[in-house]
A tleap script that builds the chain and sets N, CA, C and O, in Angstrom:
source leaprc.protein.ff14SB
mol = sequence {
  NMET SER ASN CYS ARG ALA ILE SER GLY ALA
  ARG VAL GLU PHE TRP LEU ALA GLY PRO ASN
  ALA GLU TYR GLY ASP ASP TYR ARG ALA THR
  VAL PHE SER ASP ALA GLN GLY GLN PHE ARG
  PHE GLU SER HIE LEU PRO PRO GLY TYR ALA
  GLY ARG PRO PRO HIE ILE HIE ILE ARG ALA
  SER ALA ALA GLY HIE GLN ALA LEU VAL THR
  GLN TYR TYR PRO ALA ARG GLY GLN THR GLU
  GLY THR PHE ASP LEU VAL LEU ILE ARG THR
  GLY CGLU
}
set mol.1.N position { -176.061 -104.861 -76.303 }
set mol.1.CA position { -176.437 -104.043 -77.439 }
set mol.1.C position { -176.853 -104.961 -78.583 }
set mol.1.O position { -176.014 -105.623 -79.194 }
set mol.2.N position { -178.099 -104.995 -78.857 }
set mol.2.CA position { -178.591 -105.911 -79.882 }
set mol.2.C position { -178.371 -105.401 -81.296 }
set mol.2.O position { -178.454 -106.175 -82.250 }
set mol.3.N position { -178.095 -104.124 -81.447 }
set mol.3.CA position { -177.923 -103.581 -82.798 }
set mol.3.C position { -176.457 -103.337 -83.162 }
set mol.3.O position { -176.173 -102.550 -84.065 }
set mol.4.N position { -175.536 -103.989 -82.485 }
set mol.4.CA position { -174.113 -103.833 -82.809 }
set mol.4.C position { -173.791 -104.577 -84.099 }
set mol.4.O position { -174.225 -105.709 -84.313 }
set mol.5.N position { -173.022 -103.910 -84.947 }
set mol.5.CA position { -172.561 -104.515 -86.200 }
set mol.5.C position { -171.115 -104.108 -86.427 }
set mol.5.O position { -170.682 -103.025 -86.032 }
set mol.6.N position { -170.390 -104.990 -87.063 }
set mol.6.CA position { -169.005 -104.674 -87.428 }
set mol.6.C position { -169.013 -103.567 -88.475 }
set mol.6.O position { -169.930 -103.482 -89.292 }
set mol.7.N position { -167.989 -102.720 -88.444 }
set mol.7.CA position { -167.875 -101.606 -89.390 }
set mol.7.C position { -166.649 -101.841 -90.260 }
set mol.7.O position { -165.523 -101.849 -89.764 }
set mol.8.N position { -166.864 -102.030 -91.540 }
set mol.8.CA position { -165.717 -102.164 -92.448 }
set mol.8.C position { -165.221 -100.771 -92.813 }
set mol.8.O position { -166.009 -99.831 -92.922 }
set mol.9.N position { -163.935 -100.645 -92.998 }
set mol.9.CA position { -163.345 -99.369 -93.389 }
set mol.9.C position { -163.216 -98.356 -92.267 }
set mol.9.O position { -162.942 -97.185 -92.533 }
set mol.10.N position { -163.407 -98.772 -91.012 }
set mol.10.CA position { -163.213 -97.846 -89.891 }
set mol.10.C position { -161.722 -97.512 -89.783 }
set mol.10.O position { -160.868 -98.377 -89.977 }
set mol.11.N position { -161.428 -96.271 -89.476 }
set mol.11.CA position { -160.043 -95.816 -89.311 }
set mol.11.C position { -159.672 -95.963 -87.840 }
set mol.11.O position { -160.385 -95.474 -86.963 }
set mol.12.N position { -158.559 -96.636 -87.572 }
set mol.12.CA position { -158.098 -96.825 -86.198 }
set mol.12.C position { -156.663 -96.306 -86.118 }
set mol.12.O position { -155.764 -96.822 -86.782 }
set mol.13.N position { -156.467 -95.281 -85.295 }
set mol.13.CA position { -155.154 -94.645 -85.151 }
set mol.13.C position { -154.566 -95.012 -83.792 }
set mol.13.O position { -155.280 -95.073 -82.792 }
set mol.14.N position { -153.275 -95.252 -83.769 }
set mol.14.CA position { -152.562 -95.608 -82.545 }
set mol.14.C position { -151.389 -94.652 -82.364 }
set mol.14.O position { -150.748 -94.263 -83.340 }
set mol.15.N position { -151.110 -94.276 -81.135 }
set mol.15.CA position { -149.867 -93.573 -80.840 }
set mol.15.C position { -149.419 -93.977 -79.443 }
set mol.15.O position { -150.225 -94.141 -78.527 }
set mol.16.N position { -148.113 -94.129 -79.313 }
set mol.16.CA position { -147.546 -94.633 -78.074 }
set mol.16.C position { -146.139 -94.094 -77.904 }
set mol.16.O position { -145.524 -93.598 -78.848 }
set mol.17.N position { -145.644 -94.202 -76.685 }
set mol.17.CA position { -144.278 -93.759 -76.398 }
set mol.17.C position { -143.289 -94.778 -76.958 }
set mol.17.O position { -143.545 -95.982 -76.960 }
set mol.18.N position { -142.170 -94.272 -77.426 }
set mol.18.CA position { -141.106 -95.143 -77.911 }
set mol.18.C position { -140.330 -95.738 -76.746 }
set mol.18.O position { -140.643 -95.461 -75.588 }
set mol.19.N position { -139.326 -96.551 -77.036 }
set mol.19.CA position { -138.527 -97.195 -75.982 }
set mol.19.C position { -137.886 -96.207 -75.010 }
set mol.19.O position { -137.597 -96.557 -73.865 }
set mol.20.N position { -137.662 -94.966 -75.468 }
set mol.20.CA position { -137.065 -93.942 -74.601 }
set mol.20.C position { -138.128 -93.135 -73.856 }
set mol.20.O position { -137.811 -92.112 -73.248 }
set mol.21.N position { -139.397 -93.589 -73.897 }
set mol.21.CA position { -140.532 -92.954 -73.210 }
set mol.21.C position { -140.890 -91.588 -73.791 }
set mol.21.O position { -141.496 -90.767 -73.103 }
set mol.22.N position { -140.523 -91.333 -75.048 }
set mol.22.CA position { -140.906 -90.091 -75.716 }
set mol.22.C position { -141.805 -90.414 -76.899 }
set mol.22.O position { -141.673 -91.462 -77.531 }
set mol.23.N position { -142.731 -89.485 -77.190 }
set mol.23.CA position { -143.630 -89.660 -78.333 }
set mol.23.C position { -142.980 -89.104 -79.592 }
set mol.23.O position { -142.178 -88.173 -79.519 }
set mol.24.N position { -143.317 -89.665 -80.732 }
set mol.24.CA position { -142.803 -89.187 -82.009 }
set mol.24.C position { -143.528 -89.885 -83.143 }
set mol.24.O position { -144.219 -90.882 -82.932 }
set mol.25.N position { -143.366 -89.357 -84.344 }
set mol.25.CA position { -144.049 -89.916 -85.512 }
set mol.25.C position { -143.688 -91.374 -85.774 }
set mol.25.O position { -144.480 -92.105 -86.369 }
set mol.26.N position { -142.514 -91.807 -85.341 }
set mol.26.CA position { -142.120 -93.204 -85.543 }
set mol.26.C position { -142.988 -94.169 -84.738 }
set mol.26.O position { -142.982 -95.373 -84.996 }
set mol.27.N position { -143.728 -93.647 -83.772 }
set mol.27.CA position { -144.540 -94.494 -82.889 }
set mol.27.C position { -146.031 -94.200 -83.063 }
set mol.27.O position { -146.805 -94.245 -82.107 }
set mol.28.N position { -146.412 -93.898 -84.301 }
set mol.28.CA position { -147.813 -93.678 -84.674 }
set mol.28.C position { -148.146 -94.629 -85.811 }
set mol.28.O position { -147.282 -94.975 -86.617 }
set mol.29.N position { -149.394 -95.045 -85.870 }
set mol.29.CA position { -149.830 -95.923 -86.959 }
set mol.29.C position { -151.315 -95.715 -87.203 }
set mol.29.O position { -152.061 -95.365 -86.288 }
set mol.30.N position { -151.736 -95.932 -88.433 }
set mol.30.CA position { -153.149 -95.903 -88.805 }
set mol.30.C position { -153.447 -97.177 -89.579 }
set mol.30.O position { -152.722 -97.534 -90.507 }
set mol.31.N position { -154.513 -97.856 -89.193 }
set mol.31.CA position { -154.974 -99.050 -89.900 }
set mol.31.C position { -156.464 -98.876 -90.178 }
set mol.31.O position { -157.123 -98.030 -89.574 }
set mol.32.N position { -156.985 -99.680 -91.093 }
set mol.32.CA position { -158.410 -99.654 -91.418 }
set mol.32.C position { -158.983 -101.047 -91.217 }
set mol.32.O position { -158.331 -102.046 -91.520 }
set mol.33.N position { -160.199 -101.105 -90.707 }
set mol.33.CA position { -160.823 -102.411 -90.491 }
set mol.33.C position { -161.171 -103.058 -91.823 }
set mol.33.O position { -161.446 -102.376 -92.811 }
set mol.34.N position { -161.153 -104.390 -91.829 }
set mol.34.CA position { -161.446 -105.137 -93.054 }
set mol.34.C position { -162.964 -105.309 -93.224 }
set mol.34.O position { -163.746 -104.715 -92.481 }
set mol.35.N position { -163.366 -106.109 -94.186 }
set mol.35.CA position { -164.789 -106.310 -94.491 }
set mol.35.C position { -165.557 -106.888 -93.301 }
set mol.35.O position { -166.769 -106.699 -93.199 }
set mol.36.N position { -164.864 -107.591 -92.401 }
set mol.36.CA position { -165.502 -108.141 -91.203 }
set mol.36.C position { -165.392 -107.204 -89.999 }
set mol.36.O position { -165.796 -107.563 -88.893 }
set mol.37.N position { -164.845 -106.006 -90.214 }
set mol.37.CA position { -164.704 -105.044 -89.128 }
set mol.37.C position { -163.511 -105.308 -88.233 }
set mol.37.O position { -163.413 -104.724 -87.154 }
set mol.38.N position { -162.602 -106.173 -88.653 }
set mol.38.CA position { -161.440 -106.509 -87.841 }
set mol.38.C position { -160.210 -105.723 -88.288 }
set mol.38.O position { -160.092 -105.326 -89.447 }
set mol.39.N position { -159.307 -105.511 -87.349 }
set mol.39.CA position { -158.042 -104.843 -87.656 }
set mol.39.C position { -156.946 -105.523 -86.857 }
set mol.39.O position { -157.215 -106.255 -85.906 }
set mol.40.N position { -155.709 -105.272 -87.254 }
set mol.40.CA position { -154.556 -105.833 -86.536 }
set mol.40.C position { -153.488 -104.751 -86.430 }
set mol.40.O position { -153.210 -104.034 -87.390 }
set mol.41.N position { -152.902 -104.650 -85.256 }
set mol.41.CA position { -151.837 -103.695 -84.993 }
set mol.41.C position { -150.793 -104.400 -84.140 }
set mol.41.O position { -151.127 -104.995 -83.115 }
set mol.42.N position { -149.541 -104.339 -84.551 }
set mol.42.CA position { -148.445 -104.922 -83.777 }
set mol.42.C position { -147.409 -103.849 -83.503 }
set mol.42.O position { -147.103 -103.030 -84.369 }
set mol.43.N position { -146.873 -103.860 -82.293 }
set mol.43.CA position { -145.878 -102.870 -81.908 }
set mol.43.C position { -145.105 -103.380 -80.695 }
set mol.43.O position { -145.405 -104.444 -80.153 }
set mol.44.N position { -144.113 -102.608 -80.284 }
set mol.44.CA position { -143.427 -102.886 -79.027 }
set mol.44.C position { -144.369 -102.528 -77.875 }
set mol.44.O position { -145.333 -101.785 -78.065 }
set mol.45.N position { -144.094 -103.047 -76.703 }
set mol.45.CA position { -144.839 -102.646 -75.516 }
set mol.45.C position { -144.242 -101.325 -75.049 }
set mol.45.O position { -143.057 -101.273 -74.719 }
set mol.46.N position { -145.036 -100.258 -75.013 }
set mol.46.CA position { -144.466 -98.972 -74.620 }
set mol.46.C position { -144.089 -98.970 -73.138 }
set mol.46.O position { -144.721 -99.651 -72.330 }
set mol.47.N position { -143.071 -98.211 -72.791 }
set mol.47.CA position { -142.695 -98.125 -71.380 }
set mol.47.C position { -143.650 -97.205 -70.627 }
set mol.47.O position { -144.322 -96.367 -71.227 }
set mol.48.N position { -143.701 -97.367 -69.334 }
set mol.48.CA position { -144.405 -96.395 -68.516 }
set mol.48.C position { -143.530 -95.157 -68.373 }
set mol.48.O position { -142.329 -95.205 -68.641 }
set mol.49.N position { -144.123 -94.062 -67.955 }
set mol.49.CA position { -143.352 -92.833 -67.747 }
set mol.49.C position { -144.103 -91.922 -66.788 }
set mol.49.O position { -145.329 -91.986 -66.697 }
set mol.50.N position { -143.378 -91.085 -66.082 }
set mol.50.CA position { -143.940 -90.077 -65.173 }
set mol.50.C position { -145.055 -90.645 -64.297 }
set mol.50.O position { -146.093 -90.010 -64.109 }
set mol.51.N position { -144.834 -91.842 -63.766 }
set mol.51.CA position { -145.824 -92.436 -62.877 }
set mol.51.C position { -147.003 -93.098 -63.576 }
set mol.51.O position { -147.909 -93.597 -62.908 }
set mol.52.N position { -147.014 -93.114 -64.906 }
set mol.52.CA position { -148.107 -93.747 -65.652 }
set mol.52.C position { -147.670 -95.127 -66.111 }
set mol.52.O position { -146.523 -95.309 -66.520 }
set mol.53.N position { -148.565 -96.098 -66.050 }
set mol.53.CA position { -148.222 -97.435 -66.544 }
set mol.53.C position { -148.159 -97.444 -68.067 }
set mol.53.O position { -148.637 -96.502 -68.700 }
set mol.54.N position { -147.585 -98.480 -68.669 }
set mol.54.CA position { -147.555 -98.581 -70.131 }
set mol.54.C position { -148.975 -98.493 -70.701 }
set mol.54.O position { -149.909 -99.080 -70.155 }
set mol.55.N position { -149.123 -97.758 -71.798 }
set mol.55.CA position { -150.437 -97.600 -72.420 }
set mol.55.C position { -150.287 -97.224 -73.885 }
set mol.55.O position { -149.238 -96.751 -74.321 }
set mol.56.N position { -151.357 -97.446 -74.632 }
set mol.56.CA position { -151.413 -97.104 -76.051 }
set mol.56.C position { -152.649 -96.250 -76.273 }
set mol.56.O position { -153.749 -96.631 -75.871 }
set mol.57.N position { -152.479 -95.105 -76.908 }
set mol.57.CA position { -153.601 -94.232 -77.243 }
set mol.57.C position { -154.261 -94.746 -78.520 }
set mol.57.O position { -153.580 -95.204 -79.437 }
set mol.58.N position { -155.589 -94.669 -78.572 }
set mol.58.CA position { -156.335 -95.171 -79.727 }
set mol.58.C position { -157.442 -94.181 -80.076 }
set mol.58.O position { -158.136 -93.666 -79.199 }
set mol.59.N position { -157.591 -93.926 -81.371 }
set mol.59.CA position { -158.716 -93.133 -81.880 }
set mol.59.C position { -159.343 -93.934 -83.010 }
set mol.59.O position { -158.668 -94.285 -83.978 }
set mol.60.N position { -160.635 -94.225 -82.889 }
set mol.60.CA position { -161.364 -94.965 -83.921 }
set mol.60.C position { -162.443 -94.056 -84.491 }
set mol.60.O position { -163.131 -93.358 -83.747 }
set mol.61.N position { -162.591 -94.067 -85.815 }
set mol.61.CA position { -163.608 -93.230 -86.446 }
set mol.61.C position { -164.137 -93.918 -87.698 }
set mol.61.O position { -163.440 -94.702 -88.343 }
set mol.62.N position { -165.385 -93.606 -88.024 }
set mol.62.CA position { -166.027 -94.138 -89.223 }
set mol.62.C position { -167.147 -93.182 -89.607 }
set mol.62.O position { -167.765 -92.564 -88.740 }
set mol.63.N position { -167.405 -93.062 -90.887 }
set mol.63.CA position { -168.470 -92.181 -91.372 }
set mol.63.C position { -169.791 -92.549 -90.696 }
set mol.63.O position { -170.136 -93.725 -90.581 }
set mol.64.N position { -170.519 -91.531 -90.254 }
set mol.64.CA position { -171.817 -91.750 -89.629 }
set mol.64.C position { -171.756 -92.161 -88.173 }
set mol.64.O position { -172.784 -92.508 -87.591 }
set mol.65.N position { -170.567 -92.130 -87.562 }
set mol.65.CA position { -170.384 -92.541 -86.170 }
set mol.65.C position { -169.578 -91.492 -85.412 }
set mol.65.O position { -168.759 -90.782 -85.996 }
set mol.66.N position { -169.817 -91.404 -84.108 }
set mol.66.CA position { -169.005 -90.540 -83.259 }
set mol.66.C position { -167.624 -91.172 -83.115 }
set mol.66.O position { -167.507 -92.386 -82.946 }
set mol.67.N position { -166.594 -90.358 -83.181 }
set mol.67.CA position { -165.233 -90.870 -82.989 }
set mol.67.C position { -165.053 -91.292 -81.531 }
set mol.67.O position { -165.670 -90.729 -80.627 }
set mol.68.N position { -164.213 -92.273 -81.325 }
set mol.68.CA position { -163.883 -92.756 -79.989 }
set mol.68.C position { -162.401 -92.523 -79.757 }
set mol.68.O position { -161.570 -92.933 -80.567 }
set mol.69.N position { -162.067 -91.866 -78.654 }
set mol.69.CA position { -160.671 -91.698 -78.247 }
set mol.69.C position { -160.536 -92.375 -76.891 }
set mol.69.O position { -161.280 -92.062 -75.961 }
set mol.70.N position { -159.594 -93.294 -76.777 }
set mol.70.CA position { -159.441 -94.059 -75.546 }
set mol.70.C position { -157.977 -94.460 -75.371 }
set mol.70.O position { -157.130 -94.112 -76.193 }
set mol.71.N position { -157.690 -95.178 -74.319 }
set mol.71.CA position { -156.348 -95.696 -74.076 }
set mol.71.C position { -156.456 -97.164 -73.689 }
set mol.71.O position { -157.404 -97.569 -73.017 }
set mol.72.N position { -155.487 -97.952 -74.114 }
set mol.72.CA position { -155.423 -99.371 -73.796 }
set mol.72.C position { -154.259 -99.576 -72.837 }
set mol.72.O position { -153.127 -99.194 -73.134 }
set mol.73.N position { -154.538 -100.180 -71.689 }
set mol.73.CA position { -153.517 -100.455 -70.677 }
set mol.73.C position { -153.294 -101.962 -70.591 }
set mol.73.O position { -154.103 -102.662 -69.982 }
set mol.74.N position { -152.215 -102.483 -71.188 }
set mol.74.CA position { -151.953 -103.924 -71.094 }
set mol.74.C position { -151.728 -104.334 -69.633 }
set mol.74.O position { -151.144 -103.586 -68.850 }
set mol.75.N position { -152.194 -105.514 -69.290 }
set mol.75.CA position { -151.943 -106.042 -67.948 }
set mol.75.C position { -150.449 -106.339 -67.804 }
set mol.75.O position { -149.773 -106.655 -68.783 }
set mol.76.N position { -149.959 -106.237 -66.608 }
set mol.76.CA position { -148.538 -106.511 -66.349 }
set mol.76.C position { -148.179 -107.904 -66.858 }
set mol.76.O position { -148.869 -108.875 -66.549 }
set mol.77.N position { -147.116 -108.003 -67.626 }
set mol.77.CA position { -146.668 -109.270 -68.178 }
set mol.77.C position { -147.375 -109.678 -69.466 }
set mol.77.O position { -146.996 -110.666 -70.095 }
set mol.78.N position { -148.387 -108.934 -69.857 }
set mol.78.CA position { -149.126 -109.248 -71.084 }
set mol.78.C position { -148.284 -108.899 -72.302 }
set mol.78.O position { -147.658 -107.839 -72.337 }
set mol.79.N position { -148.260 -109.770 -73.294 }
set mol.79.CA position { -147.488 -109.506 -74.508 }
set mol.79.C position { -148.373 -109.280 -75.719 }
set mol.79.O position { -147.877 -108.885 -76.774 }
set mol.80.N position { -149.670 -109.521 -75.596 }
set mol.80.CA position { -150.594 -109.226 -76.686 }
set mol.80.C position { -151.983 -109.024 -76.099 }
set mol.80.O position { -152.261 -109.439 -74.973 }
set mol.81.N position { -152.845 -108.388 -76.868 }
set mol.81.CA position { -154.192 -108.129 -76.383 }
set mol.81.C position { -155.206 -108.139 -77.509 }
set mol.81.O position { -154.875 -107.855 -78.660 }
set mol.82.N position { -156.425 -108.464 -77.174 }
set mol.82.CA position { -157.542 -108.436 -78.107 }
set mol.82.C position { -158.662 -107.655 -77.441 }
set mol.82.O position { -158.991 -107.904 -76.281 }
set mol.83.N position { -159.246 -106.716 -78.165 }
set mol.83.CA position { -160.328 -105.919 -77.589 }
set mol.83.C position { -161.211 -105.370 -78.691 }
set mol.83.O position { -160.791 -105.259 -79.843 }
set mol.84.N position { -162.445 -105.026 -78.328 }
set mol.84.CA position { -163.403 -104.428 -79.252 }
set mol.84.C position { -163.441 -102.925 -79.036 }
set mol.84.O position { -163.273 -102.447 -77.914 }
set mol.85.N position { -163.661 -102.191 -80.102 }
set mol.85.CA position { -163.899 -100.752 -80.032 }
set mol.85.C position { -165.341 -100.532 -80.475 }
set mol.85.O position { -165.725 -100.967 -81.560 }
set mol.86.N position { -166.139 -99.866 -79.657 }
set mol.86.CA position { -167.553 -99.665 -79.960 }
set mol.86.C position { -167.785 -98.204 -80.313 }
set mol.86.O position { -167.480 -97.311 -79.522 }
set mol.87.N position { -168.327 -97.962 -81.510 }
set mol.87.CA position { -168.649 -96.613 -81.962 }
set mol.87.C position { -170.166 -96.436 -81.951 }
set mol.87.O position { -170.911 -97.383 -82.203 }
set mol.88.N position { -170.614 -95.222 -81.658 }
set mol.88.CA position { -172.042 -94.914 -81.615 }
set mol.88.C position { -172.430 -94.198 -82.891 }
set mol.88.O position { -171.758 -93.259 -83.320 }
set mol.89.N position { -173.526 -94.649 -83.499 }
set mol.89.CA position { -174.008 -93.998 -84.717 }
set mol.89.C position { -174.425 -92.571 -84.400 }
set mol.89.O position { -175.047 -92.314 -83.369 }
set mol.90.N position { -174.088 -91.657 -85.271 }
set mol.90.CA position { -174.469 -90.263 -85.119 }
set mol.90.C position { -175.980 -90.153 -85.269 }
set mol.90.O position { -176.563 -90.758 -86.168 }
set mol.91.N position { -176.617 -89.380 -84.389 }
set mol.91.CA position { -178.053 -89.146 -84.494 }
set mol.91.C position { -178.904 -90.180 -83.797 }
set mol.91.O position { -180.129 -90.118 -83.897 }
set mol.92.N position { -178.311 -91.130 -83.095 }
set mol.92.CA position { -179.121 -92.137 -82.384 }
set mol.92.C position { -179.112 -91.860 -80.908 }
set mol.92.O position { -179.734 -92.592 -80.139 }
savepdb mol mol.pdb
quit
C-alpha cells in the first residue's frame, strides 16, 4: 500500500478476559495514537477459555476511516507483541 500514513489521534480500544477467564470493565482500556501514529498498551496475558486460545479484542477508529474490529492472538510463550492496525479511508 503506497498511500499508507500514520494516523495521530486514532482511538484504540482493548478488552480481554481477566485472570479468572471472565470479561469485565477492569479488563478494558482505551488509548490514543500519538503524533507519529504509535500507541502502547500493557496488560496481563489473558487466559484461554472454552476451547479458545488467549486473545485480546481490539477496535481501532479514526475520523474519516472505517473502524477496524479484530483480535490479537499471542503466540504460545510470547510475552509481548508489536503489530500494525490498518484503517481504510471512508469513500475510497
